[in-house]
ROPADREN-689704 format. One record per residue (C-alpha): y, z, x; residue in one letter. Coordinates in nm, 2 decimals, m for minus. Layout:
<<Y Z X> 'A'> ...
END
This chain:
<<0.00 0.00 0.00> 'M'> <<0.24 0.08 0.29> 'K'> <<0.29 m0.28 0.40> 'E'> <<0.36 m0.40 0.04> 'R'> <<0.59 m0.10 m0.02> 'L'> <<0.79 m0.17 0.30> 'D'> <<0.83 m0.54 0.20> 'A'> <<0.96 m0.45 m0.14> 'L'> <<1.20 m0.19 0.00> 'V'> <<1.33 m0.45 0.24> 'R'> <<1.40 m0.69 m0.05> 'D'> <<1.57 m0.41 m0.24> 'L'> <<1.81 m0.27 0.01> 'C'> <<2.03 m0.37 0.29> 'A'> <<1.86 m0.30 0.63> 'P'> <<2.01 0.04 0.69> 'D'> <<1.96 0.16 0.34> 'L'> <<1.62 0.00 0.32> 'G'> <<1.50 0.21 0.62> 'R'> <<1.63 0.53 0.45> 'A'> <<1.44 0.45 0.13> 'L'> <<1.13 0.35 0.31> 'A'> <<1.12 0.69 0.48> 'L'> <<1.19 0.89 0.17> 'R'> <<1.00 0.71 m0.11> 'L'> <<0.65 0.78 0.03> 'P'> <<0.73 1.15 0.03> 'D'> <<0.83 1.14 m0.33> 'V'> <<0.52 0.95 m0.42> 'I'> <<0.29 1.19 m0.23> 'N'> <<0.45 1.49 m0.40> 'R'> <<0.32 1.36 m0.73> 'Y'> <<0.00 1.20 m0.62> 'R'> <<m0.24 1.49 m0.68> 'D'> <<m0.07 1.61 m1.01> 'T'> <<m0.13 1.29 m1.22> 'I'> <<m0.45 1.32 m1.41> 'Q'> <<m0.67 1.02 m1.49> 'A'> <<m0.80 0.96 m1.85> 'P'> <<m1.16 1.01 m1.93> 'D'> <<m1.21 0.66 m2.08> 'E'> <<m1.27 0.34 m1.88> 'E'> <<m0.98 0.10 m1.82> 'Y'> <<m0.91 m0.24 m1.68> 'D'> <<m0.69 m0.20 m1.37> 'P'> <<m0.57 m0.56 m1.40> 'Q'> <<m0.43 m0.51 m1.76> 'L'> <<m0.52 m0.16 m1.90> 'P'> <<m0.48 m0.26 m2.26> 'L'> <<m0.72 m0.38 m2.53> 'D'> <<m0.73 m0.46 m2.91> 'E'> <<m0.72 m0.09 m3.00> 'T'> <<m0.37 m0.05 m2.84> 'D'> <<m0.13 m0.05 m3.14> 'I'> <<0.20 0.15 m3.10> 'F'> <<0.39 0.32 m3.38> 'L'> <<0.76 0.30 m3.29> 'I'> <<0.95 0.60 m3.40> 'A'> <<1.24 0.83 m3.30> 'H'> <<1.16 1.18 m3.20> 'E'> <<1.38 1.32 m3.47> 'H'> <<1.25 1.08 m3.74> 'Q'> <<1.13 1.36 m3.97> 'F'> <<1.27 1.69 m4.09> 'F'> <<1.14 1.97 m4.31> 'G'> <<1.02 2.34 m4.31> 'D'> <<1.05 2.52 m3.98> 'S'> <<0.87 2.27 m3.76> 'K'> <<1.05 2.08 m3.48> 'K'> <<1.09 1.70 m3.55> 'P'> <<0.84 1.60 m3.28> 'A'> <<0.58 1.83 m3.44> 'A'> <<0.63 1.64 m3.77> 'H'> <<0.58 1.31 m3.58> 'L'> <<0.25 1.44 m3.44> 'H'> <<0.14 1.56 m3.78> 'E'> <<0.22 1.22 m3.94> 'F'> <<0.01 1.05 m3.67> 'L'> <<m0.29 1.29 m3.72> 'T'> <<m0.29 1.31 m4.10> 'T'> <<m0.18 0.97 m4.20> 'Q'> <<m0.28 0.73 m3.92> 'L'> <<m0.60 0.88 m3.78> 'E'> <<m0.81 0.59 m3.64> 'G'> <<m0.53 0.34 m3.72> 'V'> <<m0.29 0.35 m3.43> 'V'> <<m0.37 0.46 m3.07> 'K'> <<m0.02 0.50 m2.93> 'G'> <<0.34 0.60 m3.02> 'V'> <<0.66 0.47 m2.87> 'H'> <<0.90 0.76 m2.87> 'V'> <<1.25 0.61 m2.87> 'L'> <<1.46 0.92 m2.80> 'S'> <<1.46 1.13 m2.49> 'A'> <<1.50 1.47 m2.67> 'G'> <<1.14 1.56 m2.67> 'V'> <<1.06 1.88 m2.48> 'S'> <<0.80 1.90 m2.21> 'L'> <<0.57 2.10 m2.44> 'E'> <<0.61 1.85 m2.73> 'E'> <<0.55 1.56 m2.50> 'M'> <<0.22 1.71 m2.37> 'Q'> <<0.12 1.78 m2.73> 'E'> <<0.16 1.41 m2.81> 'L'> <<m0.01 1.28 m2.49> 'T'> <<m0.32 1.50 m2.56> 'R'> <<m0.40 1.29 m2.86> 'D'> <<m0.21 0.96 m2.82> 'Y'> <<m0.10 0.70 m2.57> 'R'> <<0.27 0.77 m2.54> 'V'> <<0.54 0.51 m2.44> 'M'> <<0.88 0.62 m2.34> 'V'> <<1.20 0.44 m2.22> 'D'> <<1.36 0.48 m1.88> 'V'> <<1.70 0.33 m1.89> 'V'> <<1.83 0.14 m1.59> 'M'> <<2.21 0.15 m1.61> 'D'> <<2.37 m0.18 m1.51> 'Q'> <<2.67 0.02 m1.36> 'D'> <<2.43 0.17 m1.12> 'Q'> <<2.39 0.03 m0.77> 'D'> <<2.01 m0.02 m0.71> 'Y'> <<2.07 m0.10 m0.35> 'S'> <<2.15 0.27 m0.31> 'D'> <<1.84 0.48 m0.21> 'P'> <<1.96 0.78 m0.41> 'E'> <<1.97 0.58 m0.73> 'V'> <<1.62 0.44 m0.67> 'V'> <<1.48 0.78 m0.58> 'I'> <<1.63 0.93 m0.90> 'S'> <<1.47 0.66 m1.11> 'L'> <<1.13 0.72 m0.96> 'F'> <<1.16 1.10 m1.00> 'E'> <<1.20 1.03 m1.38> 'A'> <<0.92 0.78 m1.39> 'L'> <<0.67 0.99 m1.20> 'L'> <<0.77 1.30 m1.40> 'G'> <<0.67 1.12 m1.72> 'Y'> <<0.33 1.02 m1.57> 'L'> <<0.26 1.38 m1.46> 'V'> <<0.31 1.49 m1.82> 'N'> <<0.06 1.24 m1.96> 'G'> <<0.28 0.95 m2.05> 'V'> <<0.09 0.63 m1.98> 'S'> <<0.33 0.36 m2.09> 'V'> <<0.68 0.34 m1.94> 'V'> <<0.94 0.08 m2.06> 'R'> <<1.21 0.01 m1.81> 'L'> <<1.52 m0.08 m2.02> 'V'> <<1.74 m0.30 m1.81> 'T'> <<1.96 m0.42 m2.09> 'G'> <<1.94 m0.77 m1.93> 'A'> <<1.91 m0.95 m2.25> 'R'> <<2.24 m0.79 m2.36> 'L'> <<2.43 m0.79 m2.03> 'V'> <<2.34 m1.10 m1.82> 'P'> <<2.36 m1.06 m1.45> 'S'> <<2.56 m1.30 m1.23> 'V'> <<2.29 m1.29 m0.96> 'R'> <<1.98 m1.51 m0.96> 'Q'> <<1.66 m1.33 m1.04> 'G'> <<1.39 m1.32 m1.30> 'S'> <<1.47 m1.48 m1.64> 'T'> <<1.44 m1.29 m1.96> 'T'> <<1.31 m1.44 m2.28> 'E'> <<1.67 m1.50 m2.39> 'G'> <<1.75 m1.70 m2.07> 'G'> <<1.95 m1.43 m1.89> 'E'> <<1.89 m1.33 m1.53> 'H'> <<1.78 m1.00 m1.39> 'L'> <<1.96 m0.91 m1.07> 'S'> <<1.76 m0.93 m0.75> 'A'> <<1.78 m0.55 m0.71> 'E'> <<1.65 m0.48 m1.06> 'I'> <<1.37 m0.74 m1.00> 'Q'> <<1.27 m0.56 m0.68> 'A'> <<1.28 m0.22 m0.86> 'V'> <<1.04 m0.36 m1.13> 'L'> <<0.80 m0.48 m0.87> 'Q'> <<0.83 m0.16 m0.68> 'L'> <<0.76 0.04 m1.00> 'S'> <<0.45 m0.17 m1.07> 'R'> <<0.32 m0.11 m0.71> 'E'> <<0.37 0.27 m0.74> 'V'> <<0.21 0.29 m1.09> 'I'> <<m0.09 0.08 m0.96> 'S'> <<m0.13 0.32 m0.67> 'E'> <<m0.09 0.65 m0.85> 'L'> <<m0.18 0.58 m1.22> 'A'> <<m0.36 0.24 m1.25> 'P'> <<m0.45 0.31 m1.61> 'W'> <<m0.07 0.32 m1.70> 'S'> <<0.14 0.03 m1.83> 'V'> <<0.49 m0.09 m1.73> 'L'> <<0.70 m0.27 m1.99> 'V'> <<1.00 m0.47 m1.88> 'A'> <<1.26 m0.70 m2.05> 'D'> <<1.16 m1.00 m1.84> 'A'> <<0.86 m1.21 m1.74> 'V'> <<0.83 m1.05 m1.40> 'D'> <<0.56 m0.97 m1.14> 'D'> <<0.63 m0.61 m1.19> 'G'> <<0.55 m0.57 m1.56> 'A'> <<0.23 m0.55 m1.77> 'H'> <<0.41 m0.62 m2.10> 'M'> <<0.72 m0.81 m2.20> 'V'> <<0.89 m0.78 m2.55> 'P'> <<0.92 m1.10 m2.76> 'Q'> <<1.27 m1.04 m2.89> 'Y'> <<1.29 m1.38 m3.07> 'A'> <<1.00 m1.30 m3.30> 'L'> <<1.19 m1.11 m3.56> 'S'> <<1.45 m1.37 m3.66> 'P'> <<1.20 m1.65 m3.63> 'L'> <<0.95 m1.48 m3.87> 'V'> <<1.23 m1.39 m4.11> 'L'> <<1.36 m1.74 m4.12> 'D'> <<1.01 m1.89 m4.17> 'A'> <<0.95 m1.66 m4.46> 'M'> <<1.28 m1.72 m4.63> 'L'> <<1.25 m2.10 m4.59> 'Q'> <<0.87 m2.11 m4.67> 'A'> <<0.85 m2.33 m4.36> 'N'> <<0.67 m2.23 m4.03> 'A'> <<0.79 m2.53 m3.82> 'E'> <<1.04 m2.35 m3.60> 'Q'> <<0.81 m2.05 m3.56> 'L'> <<0.53 m2.28 m3.46> 'R'> <<0.75 m2.46 m3.21> 'C'> <<0.86 m2.14 m3.05> 'W'> <<0.50 m1.99 m3.03> 'A'> <<0.36 m2.32 m2.89> 'R'> <<0.62 m2.33 m2.62> 'A'> <<0.56 m1.98 m2.50> 'L'> <<0.46 m1.98 m2.13> 'P'> <<0.10 m1.91 m2.04> 'E'> <<0.10 m1.56 m1.90> 'L'> <<m0.10 m1.44 m1.60> 'P'> <<m0.40 m1.21 m1.67> 'P'> <<m0.19 m0.91 m1.56> 'T'> <<0.08 m0.96 m1.82> 'L'> <<0.09 m0.97 m2.20> 'T'> <<0.35 m0.97 m2.48> 'S'> <<0.48 m0.67 m2.67> 'F'> <<0.52 m0.80 m3.03> 'N'> <<0.76 m0.62 m3.26> 'V'> <<0.93 m0.71 m3.59> 'L'> <<1.25 m0.52 m3.61> 'A'> <<1.31 m0.30 m3.91> 'S'> <<1.69 m0.34 m3.92> 'G'> <<1.99 m0.53 m3.79> 'G'> <<1.84 m0.86 m3.89> 'L'> <<2.04 m1.19 m3.94> 'V'> <<1.87 m1.48 m4.12> 'S'> <<1.98 m1.84 m4.09> 'R'> <<1.97 m2.05 m4.41> 'M'> <<2.05 m2.42 m4.45> 'R'> <<2.31 m2.46 m4.73> 'N'> <<2.35 m2.75 m4.97> 'S'> <<2.58 m2.93 m4.74> 'G'> <<2.33 m2.93 m4.46> 'G'> <<2.50 m2.66 m4.25> 'G'> <<2.36 m2.33 m4.14> 'I'> <<2.49 m2.00 m4.28> 'S'> <<2.40 m1.65 m4.16> 'G'> <<2.33 m1.34 m4.36> 'E'> <<2.29 m0.98 m4.23> 'A'> <<2.01 m0.76 m4.36> 'H'> <<1.99 m0.38 m4.32> 'P'> <<1.60 m0.38 m4.31> 'D'> <<1.31 m0.62 m4.29> 'F'> <<1.17 m0.54 m4.63> 'L'> <<1.50 m0.62 m4.82> 'S'> <<1.56 m0.92 m4.59> 'A'> <<1.23 m1.09 m4.67> 'V'> <<1.19 m1.00 m5.04> 'T'> <<1.41 m0.98 m5.35> 'D'> <<1.45 m0.61 m5.44> 'P'> <<1.43 m0.72 m5.81> 'A'> <<1.08 m0.85 m5.78> 'L'> <<0.77 m0.63 m5.88> 'P'> <<0.63 m0.39 m5.62> 'V'> <<0.30 m0.57 m5.57> 'Q'> <<0.48 m0.90 m5.51> 'Q'> <<0.73 m0.75 m5.26> 'R'> <<0.45 m0.59 m5.07> 'A'> <<0.24 m0.91 m5.05> 'R'> <<0.53 m1.11 m4.92> 'V'> <<0.63 m0.84 m4.67> 'F'> <<0.28 m0.79 m4.54> 'L'> <<0.23 m1.16 m4.49> 'C'> <<0.53 m1.15 m4.25> 'A'> <<0.39 m0.84 m4.07> 'Q'> <<0.04 m1.00 m4.04> 'A'> <<0.19 m1.29 m3.85> 'I'> <<0.31 m1.05 m3.58> 'M'> <<m0.02 m0.87 m3.57> 'L'> <<m0.22 m1.19 m3.53> 'S'> <<m0.03 m1.31 m3.22> 'L'> <<m0.17 m1.26 m2.87> 'A'> <<m0.04 m0.94 m2.71> 'G'> <<0.01 m0.58 m2.81> 'V'> <<0.18 m0.50 m3.15> 'P'> <<0.45 m0.24 m3.19> 'G'> <<0.49 m0.13 m3.55> 'V'> <<0.83 0.02 m3.66> 'G'> <<0.78 0.33 m3.87> 'L'> <<1.01 0.21 m4.14> 'H'> <<0.82 m0.12 m4.16> 'N'> <<0.49 0.06 m4.18> 'L'> <<0.60 0.29 m4.47> 'I'> <<0.80 0.02 m4.66> 'G'> <<1.15 0.17 m4.61> 'S'> <<1.47 0.03 m4.75> 'E'> <<1.80 0.14 m4.59> 'T'> <<1.97 0.42 m4.77> 'P'> <<2.31 0.32 m4.90> 'E'> <<2.48 0.60 m4.70> 'T'> <<2.30 0.52 m4.38> 'E'> <<2.53 0.41 m4.09> 'P'> <<2.44 0.11 m3.89> 'E'> <<2.24 0.26 m3.60> 'V'> <<2.01 0.04 m3.38> 'H'> <<1.82 0.08 m3.06> 'D'> <<1.77 m0.17 m2.78> 'L'> <<1.40 m0.21 m2.84> 'S'> <<1.46 m0.40 m3.16> 'G'> <<1.20 m0.17 m3.30> 'G'> <<1.30 0.09 m3.55> 'D'> <<1.60 0.26 m3.72> 'R'> <<1.70 0.62 m3.67> 'A'> <<1.75 0.75 m4.02> 'W'> <<1.56 1.07 m4.09> 'E'> <<1.30 1.13 m4.35> 'L'> <<1.20 1.45 m4.53> 'E'> <<0.84 1.49 m4.43> 'F'> <<0.70 1.64 m4.74> 'G'> <<0.87 1.40 m4.97> 'K'> <<0.76 1.10 m4.77> 'L'> <<0.39 1.21 m4.78> 'V'> <<0.42 1.24 m5.16> 'E'> <<0.56 0.89 m5.19> 'E'> <<0.29 0.75 m4.96> 'L'> <<0.02 0.91 m5.16> 'E'> <<0.16 0.81 m5.51> 'S'> <<m0.04 0.50 m5.62> 'P'> <<0.17 0.20 m5.72> 'G'> <<0.49 0.30 m5.54> 'T'> <<0.64 0.05 m5.30> 'L'> <<0.58 0.29 m5.01> 'R'> <<0.21 0.34 m5.11> 'N'> <<0.13 m0.03 m5.16> 'V'> <<0.29 m0.13 m4.83> 'V'> <<0.15 0.16 m4.63> 'F'> <<m0.21 0.11 m4.76> 'E'> <<m0.19 m0.27 m4.71> 'G'> <<m0.04 m0.23 m4.36> 'Y'> <<m0.31 0.02 m4.26> 'K'> <<m0.58 m0.23 m4.37> 'A'> <<m0.43 m0.49 m4.14> 'L'> <<m0.42 m0.25 m3.85> 'L'> <<m0.78 m0.13 m3.90> 'R'> <<m0.91 m0.48 m3.91> 'A'> <<m0.72 m0.58 m3.60> 'R'> <<m0.83 m0.28 m3.40> 'A'> <<m1.20 m0.35 m3.48> 'L'> <<m1.18 m0.72 m3.37> 'E'> <<m1.25 m0.80 m3.00> 'P'> <<m1.09 m1.14 m3.04> 'L'> <<m0.75 m0.95 m3.08> 'C'> <<m0.78 m0.83 m2.72> 'H'> <<m0.45 m0.92 m2.54> 'P'> <<m0.64 m1.14 m2.29> 'K'> <<m0.79 m1.36 m2.56> 'V'> <<m0.58 m1.69 m2.57> 'P'> <<m0.42 m1.83 m2.89> 'Q'> <<m0.38 m2.18 m3.00> 'K'> <<m0.10 m2.26 m3.25> 'I'> <<m0.22 m2.50 m3.53> 'L'> <<m0.03 m2.75 m3.74> 'D'> <<m0.22 m2.74 m4.07> 'L'> <<0.06 m2.74 m4.33> 'N'> <<0.44 m2.70 m4.32> 'P'> <<0.43 m2.38 m4.52> 'A'> <<0.14 m2.22 m4.32> 'V'> <<0.15 m2.04 m3.99> 'F'> <<m0.19 m2.06 m3.84> 'A'> <<m0.34 m1.99 m3.50> 'L'> <<m0.68 m1.97 m3.34> 'L'> <<m0.79 m1.68 m3.12> 'R'> <<m1.09 m1.78 m2.91> 'S'> <<m1.23 m1.75 m2.56> 'T'> <<m1.30 m2.05 m2.34> 'S'> <<m1.68 m2.01 m2.40> 'Q'> <<m1.81 m2.28 m2.63> 'N'> <<m2.03 m2.05 m2.84> 'N'> <<m1.88 m2.11 m3.19> 'G'> <<m1.69 m1.78 m3.17> 'E'> <<m1.33 m1.76 m3.29> 'G'> <<m1.09 m1.62 m3.54> 'M'> <<m0.88 m1.85 m3.75> 'L'> <<m0.56 m1.67 m3.87> 'C'> <<m0.39 m1.83 m4.17> 'I'> <<m0.07 m1.71 m4.33> 'H'> <<0.08 m1.89 m4.64> 'N'> <<0.45 m1.84 m4.63> 'L'> <<0.52 m1.99 m4.98> 'S'> <<0.48 m1.90 m5.34> 'L'> <<0.27 m2.21 m5.40> 'D'> <<m0.11 m2.22 m5.31> 'P'> <<m0.19 m2.47 m5.04> 'V'> <<m0.51 m2.67 m4.96> 'E'> <<m0.59 m2.69 m4.59> 'L'> <<m0.82 m2.94 m4.43> 'M'> <<m0.95 m2.90 m4.07> 'F'> <<m1.24 m2.98 m3.84> 'S'> <<m1.44 m2.67 m3.75> 'P'> <<m1.59 m2.87 m3.46> 'A'> <<m1.25 m2.94 m3.32> 'E'> <<m1.17 m2.57 m3.32> 'F'> <<m1.51 m2.48 m3.18> 'G'> <<m1.60 m2.28 m3.49> 'L'> <<m1.95 m2.22 m3.62> 'D'> <<m1.92 m2.20 m4.00> 'I'> <<m2.29 m2.27 m4.08> 'E'> <<m2.31 m1.95 m4.29> 'V'> <<m1.94 m1.93 m4.37> 'G'> <<m1.65 m1.73 m4.22> 'M'> <<m1.60 m1.36 m4.23> 'R'> <<m1.26 m1.25 m4.36> 'E'> <<m1.22 m0.94 m4.15> 'I'> <<m0.95 m0.77 m4.36> 'I'> <<m1.14 m0.75 m4.68> 'G'> <<m1.49 m0.81 m4.55> 'G'> <<m1.57 m1.11 m4.77> 'D'> <<m1.75 m1.42 m4.65> 'I'> <<m1.55 m1.74 m4.72> 'V'> <<m1.72 m2.08 m4.76> 'F'> <<m1.49 m2.38 m4.70> 'P'> <<m1.57 m2.69 m4.90> 'S'> <<m1.73 m2.98 m4.72> 'D'> <<m1.52 m3.30 m4.69> 'E'> <<m1.59 m3.65 m4.55> 'P'> <<m1.56 m3.70 m4.17> 'G'> <<m1.68 m3.36 m4.07> 'G'> <<m1.38 m3.19 m4.23> 'L'> <<m1.37 m2.89 m4.45> 'V'> <<m1.11 m2.77 m4.70> 'S'> <<m0.99 m2.43 m4.79> 'L'> <<m0.74 m2.31 m5.06> 'E'> <<m0.50 m2.04 m4.96> 'V'> <<m0.32 m1.85 m5.23> 'D'> <<0.05 m1.76 m5.25> 'S'> <<0.15 m1.55 m4.95> 'Y'> <<m0.22 m1.50 m4.87> 'E'> <<m0.34 m1.38 m4.53> 'V'> <<m0.68 m1.49 m4.41> 'L'> <<m0.82 m1.38 m4.08> 'W'> <<m1.15 m1.57 m4.06> 'L'> <<m1.41 m1.48 m3.80> 'R'> <<m1.70 m1.70 m3.68> 'T'> <<m1.99 m1.70 m3.64> 'P'> <<m2.11 m1.48 m3.93> 'V'> <<m2.42 m1.27 m3.86> 'H'> <<m2.55 m1.17 m4.20> 'L'> <<m2.80 m0.92 m4.07> 'D'> <<m2.56 m0.74 m3.83> 'T'> <<m2.20 m0.80 m3.94> 'D'> <<m2.03 m0.48 m4.05> 'E'> <<m1.93 m0.45 m4.41> 'D'> <<m1.55 m0.41 m4.39> 'R'> <<m1.48 m0.38 m4.76> 'S'> <<m1.36 m0.03 m4.70> 'F'> <<m1.05 m0.17 m4.53> 'L'> <<m0.88 m0.23 m4.87> 'F'> <<m0.90 0.12 m5.03> 'E'> <<m0.66 0.02 m5.31> 'D'> <<m0.84 m0.22 m5.55> 'E'> <<m0.50 m0.34 m5.68> 'D'> <<m0.41 m0.48 m5.35> 'F'> <<m0.37 m0.76 m5.27> 'P'> <<m0.27 m0.89 m5.61> 'V'> <<m0.39 m1.24 m5.71> 'E'> <<m0.16 m1.54 m5.68> 'A'> <<m0.17 m1.60 m6.05> 'A'> <<m0.04 m1.25 m6.11> 'E'> <<0.25 m1.31 m5.87> 'L'> <<0.35 m1.63 m6.06> 'E'> <<0.33 m1.46 m6.40> 'D'> <<0.55 m1.17 m6.28> 'K'> <<0.81 m1.41 m6.12> 'E'> <<0.83 m1.61 m6.44> 'D'> 
END
């Protein structure tokens, strides 16, 4: 490690400062080396993430009620409402005490933010040492995912460096710090994950900030063309890097084409209100909203689920406009007891969204083809449909065809299973509800499949009738999802 560390330090600092950092940083690292404990489970040191890694995004002070501290309510929500559904939590605020942090890390994979201030001079050894003291302190206390917030997508650097998704540049100093952070984490805690704002050699995960507005616009226009173009153009990532996929719960702006052919923008306080008409029936709003969320969950990478998206929140009228840099979740507080009552009251918007969302998350966590390393292929089946194929390079008939109808109208899709490498001899397993789907045979080796209004189908092949797990338990609420005919009747 020493040679690699020395090289990175030389890139980071001027010669005199570089020597000072090269002498001091190993002492800092060694001070923490024996105090960071490895997890019991196995991990892939190249990319220590798998299909079970799903992160709830929440503020530490998200809940209030009785005499418990806010972080204790967050822990209770995870254990009582999301047991076996999410594996991790991204805590957006830094106000969690050491004791509370250790309580969370005992049961969950915790992600925290370490902010890299652009007014700071990262060629100064003192600044770099301070950053690593904070990073290593989190690792000692059980945190296994650290997001280095550079703010580069908001404050472009004038120096040439790595390029963020938005096209801005990271400074050479920040790029070197990211690579240095990855090197230190790989040495001291190889099971841990580094998240950064740019596609960089130093990160394990990079956020896809463009996803929220693209999905929103696709849903509002019932047209997936722009979303498909963006997803198809994403660069192929190395095996050590994956995407962090999040649909923001607030601060959204949609772009709609007006009658004159121009583009107009509209601001929305939350994703649920943005993508659905509040006047529509609860079941229809939930179905449309969950179709949008399912798109994010189907993409290659690791999903981050904003708390307010998960529980079907709509912004209170008195809530000030407060956003966080992650694009993840809003900060307004919830009374814990009242929220639980709403989530457990059948037929309420919160209940229908929450139960439907959990069904999607359970199905995803059980599916090996949702592993971040499994490639995706974006398909062009219908203008109103966002579809992709998750499959390995092995030609064994194994794959998952993910279909999302973004329109009110049912659509009929035609495709070639052979072209996609799918074995549908005994049908396709719909992994969310557990049903076996049999496409209709068409001439020329094609098959056809009808997809209902705002329907989500995650179709797995091959089907093994004697060994496939019955997943019908995933939809615990028999009233969800509602049938397309019911949606049309309610809209009329």
